N, C-alpha and C positions, 0 to 999 in steps of 0.2 A: 832898374837898369834903364839906360837912356833910350833904348829901342822899344821899350814897352809903350803901349798906346797911352796909358795913364801912369804918371809918376806917383810914387809913394809919398813924395814931398809936395807941399803946396807951391814952392818956388820952382823955377826951371833950372836950378843949379844941379850939376852932376857931382855927386859925392863919391869919392873913391880913395882907396889907400894905395892904388897902383902908382908905381914910379914910372913916369913917362918923360920922354924927351921929344919935343916937336921940332922936326928939322925941315927946313924949306925944301930940301931935295926930294922929300917923299910926302909932302903935305897933300898933293893931289897927283893923280895919274889918269890916263885915258881908260875909262871903264868900258869902252866899246859898246856892245849891245846892251850893257847894263847901265849906261849913262842915264842919269836922272831918276833911276829906280832906287827905292829904299831896300835895305837888306831883306825886310819882310816880303817885299814884292818879288825879289829875286828868288827867295826860298820857295814861295808859292809857285812861281813859274817853273822852277826846276822840278818841283814835286809833280806838277801836271805833266811834265815832259819825261818823268821817270828817271831823272838824273841824280836824285839823292840830295842830301843836305849840302849847302854851299859854304865853303870856307875860302875867302879871298886869297889867303896865303897858300893854300893847297891847290885851288882850282883856277885862280886868276879870273880874267874877264874875257869872254869870247869877243874877238874883233878888237880888243884893247891891248894895252901894254902887258907884257909878260912880267910876272912878279920879279924874277931875277934880273930882268933888263932894267926895271925901275930901280932896284936896289944897287946893282953894279954900275949902271949907267949914270946914276945921280950921286951915289955915295962913293963908289970906287970899289976896289978889291978888298976893303976892310970888312965887308959883310960876308 
């Protein structure tokens, strides 16, 4: 997995069978208090604070953009 500290493969290529579409509208958004942190760091911080496991799609980012705002504001009502 790309978030593991050491990859299983010697190269830095991420290998996946997932079908993805990269759209400029949602490539980045304001992570608020989580800006600059890796997912692992966010998970550790939330664990210390007793907040449970973090999922950006469910929990969003405190002080940042709300997930539905990002999707609807940039993509429109199709989401």
